[in-house]
N, C-alpha and C positions, 0 to 999 in steps of 0.2 A: 177954595173956601178955607178961611182960617179956623184954628181950633177954637178961638173965642166965639166965632159966629155959629159954631156947631151946637152950642149949648142952647137949650130951650129957654125962652124969655117970657112967653105968654103964660098967664095963670092957668092952673089946673081946672078942668071942667068939673061940673058937679058929679058926673059919672066917675071920673078918675078919682075924685076925693072919696066917693063912696067905696070904690074898689080898694083904695089905700086903707080906709078904716076897717073894711072887712078883713083885709090881709093882716093888719095888726091885731084884730080881734082873734083870729084863728092862731096867730103866733103867740099871743099873750100867755097861754098856759106854759109853753116851752120857755118863753123869756122869763116868766116868774120862777119856774123851776130852776133855770140856769142861774139866776141871780141869788136865789135862796139857798140852793144846795150845791152849787159849784163855784161860781165867782165869789160869793160871800165868804164861804169857808176858806177859799184860797187866800183872799186878802186878810182874813182874820188870822190865819196861820202865819202869814208874813209879819203881821204886827206882833203876834205872840213870840216869834223867834227873837225879839228884842226885849222880852219880858220874862219874869219869874212868876209861875202860876201853878199851884198844886190843886186846883179845882175848888178847894175849900176856902182858902184865903183870897183876898182881892188880888187882882193882877197888879204886878209891880214892874215898872219900867227899869231895865238894867242895861240898856244899850247893847254893846257888842260882847257882853260877858259870856253869853252862850256860845258864840262863835269862837271866842278865845279859849273857852274850856275844851273845845274839841282837840286842840293841839296837844293837850296833856291827858286826853282820855285814852287809856291803853285799850280798853275793850272796843272802842270805836274803830281803832286801827286794826284790831283783830277781825272785827266784823267786816271791815272793808276788804281786807286781804282775803277772807273766806269767800266773799261775794265775787271778787275779781277772779279767783281761782275757779269758782263754780262757773262763771260766765265764760272764761277761756276754754273750759272743758266742754260745756254744754252747747255753745253756739255752733262750733264746727261739726260736732257729732250730730246734732239735731238736723243740720243742713244736709249732711251726707245721708243720714237715715231717711229723711223725708224725701229727698230727691231720688234715692234708690227705689223707695216704695212707689213714688209717682211714676217712674219709668216702667216699673213692673206692671202697674195698673193702667198704663197707657196702651197696653197691648190689645189687639183686637181678637179676643178669645171669648168663647161662650161663657156666660155667667159672670162677666167682669164687673157688672153693677153690684152683684152680691159681694164680691171680694172688696170693692171700694167701700161698701157699707160696713163690712166687718172691720176693716182697718181703721175706719173713722170712729167706730163706736167707743174706743177707750177715751177719746176726747170728751165724750158726753157723760162718761161715768166717773169723772174725777171727784174727789171728796174724801171724807173720813173713811168711808167703807173701802175705797181703793187703797188708801194708806195702810189700813189695817191688814188688808190682803198682802201688801208688799212687806209689811213687818214680819209676817209669817214666812214669806219666801226668803227674806234676808236672815232668818234665825240661824245663827252659826252652827247649831247642833242638829236641829230637826228640819231646817228650811230646805225647800226643794232645790234651791240654787246650789247650796253646798253639798247636798247629796249627789248631785250630778258632777260637781267639781272633784269630789273625792275619788272618782274613778280615774281622774287624770293627775291630780296633785294630792299629796297626803295631808297637807295642812292648808285648807282654803281660808280666805280672809274672814275676819270677824264682822265685816261690813259695818252696820250701824253701831256696833260696840267698839270699833277700832278707829281711833282718830285719824289714822292714815287712809282708811277706806270709807269713812262715813260720807264725805262729799262725793267721791265717785259713785257710791251706792245711790245717792239722791239723784245724780245725773242719769244713772242707768234707769232709775224709776221714771224720771221725767221724759225719757225717750219713748216710754210707753204711750205717751199722749201727743205725738207729733202729727196727729191726723189733720189738724187745721193747716199746718205748714205744708203737709203733703198735698192737700187739695189745691192750695195756691200754686204749688209747683205743677200739678196736673193741669190746671187751667193755663199756665204758661206754656206747657208742652203742646197743648191743643192749638195754641196760637202760632206755633212755628209752621211756616208754609211747607207743605209736602214737596214742593218743587225743589227746595234746597237739598233735600235728601236724595231726590231723583238725580239731580245734577251731580251730587257727590258720588252716587253709585256709578254714573256714567264715567266719571273721572277715575274710577277704581279705588275710591276711598273705603277703607275697612271700617267696621262699626265703631272701633275705638277712635279712629281718626275723625269720623263723623261726630262723635260725642264731643271731642275737644274743639273741632273746627266749626261745627254748626250748632249743636245743642247748647253748649255753654255760652257762646257769644250771644245767641238769640235769647237765652234765658237769663242773661245778666241783670236786666231790670228787676225780674222776679227774685233773683238771688239777693240783690241789693235790698229790696223791700223786706225780705225775710231776715236779713242780717240786722236791719234796723229794729224790727219788731222783736227779734230774738234777744237783742241787747237790752232793750227796755224791759222785756219780761224777765231776763236772767237777773237783772239788778233789783227786781222786786220779789225774788223768791222768798217765800215766807211759810206757806201752809204746811209743806212737807216737814220742815224743821220743827215747826210748832207742834205738830201732831206726833211725829215719830221720835224725835231726839231731844226736844226741849233745849236745843242749842248745844248739846253735848255730842260725844264725850269730850271733855276737856276743851269746851268752847270751839270744837272743830266745825260745828254747823251753826255757830252763832253768826247768822247772816245780818247784813246791814238793816234790812227792814224788820227783822225779828228783834234786833237790839233796839231799834226805834220803838217798836211796840212795847217792849219792856219798860223803856224810859217813860212812855206816855201812860200806859194802863196798868203797870205794876208799881212803879215808883211815883207815878202822877207828876212827873216833871214835864209838864206840857210845853213850856217854853223851850227847853232844850230839845225835846222831840221835834218841835216845829222847826228849829234851826237845823236839825239833822235832815228833815224832809227837804228843806231848801238846798242843803248841800248835795243831797242825792239828785235833786232836779238839775243843779249846776253840772254835776258829773255826767249825767246822761245827756244833757244838752251839749256839752263839750265833745263827748264821744260821737254824738250824732253829727255835729258840724264837721268833725275830722273825717268821719266816714263819707259824708257828702262830698268833701273836697277830694278825697282819694278816689271816689267813685267816678270822677270825671276821666280817670285814666283807664278804667276797665269796664265800665257800664256802657253798652251800645244800645241806643234807642233806634227803632225803625229797622 
């Protein structure tokens, strides 16, 4: 039978029409919300990226001027460098910490459910209160972290007050909430067949060899997913810098999204902020495509 003959040609019955209408009726709230609150703003921001608008005066079409301005914007380049540095530090560390915790919580010991809950709780308690707690921990004089470090080194870092240590401090704080990534790794570990480990034991493979030869290859799709999600999240870092450092000291935590926020809601340069948003979309899209191409060499499905 040809592909053309496989398509249905007879008209829909009354019952099928009613089912289609009912389906559209139930879908209509989501469709309306998507058009009004997602697709509409996205298309409007694309239009605004070619305009000058300060919210007060009418929108003025200026073509590619916003995108051309980016090439001479020193702070944009600084914010992009800060974001790339943060992402390069956070993504591998978060993967290592989350996978390590997942492997520990994958053990068959009594009360493991309680431990899993405790390690996941920081993910649910993010916000201003958590940032305030970490600001006390990072205090260079009275903070808990430096109190402990002084027993080892005489002059511990200034953390959030030191441009050289402010981004590592925010990365360290972000590792506090890798519970979501940990759960994804834990689910991936649960899906690895026990037969593979039994066969490895029979062949005399040590635990470290089993990790490299069995666990990592079988976990590669999960690692790939977490790398993609971690990259997207790292390039959107904002709240910690906004609450703790306000982009300082010396613009060392002026991340891309925080600079975009300032352009939009401090200087009310909505057109330029929209252009920055689309540039960020292009950067993340390119990185995702590159990662998907590279993944063909190291991700093993099945």
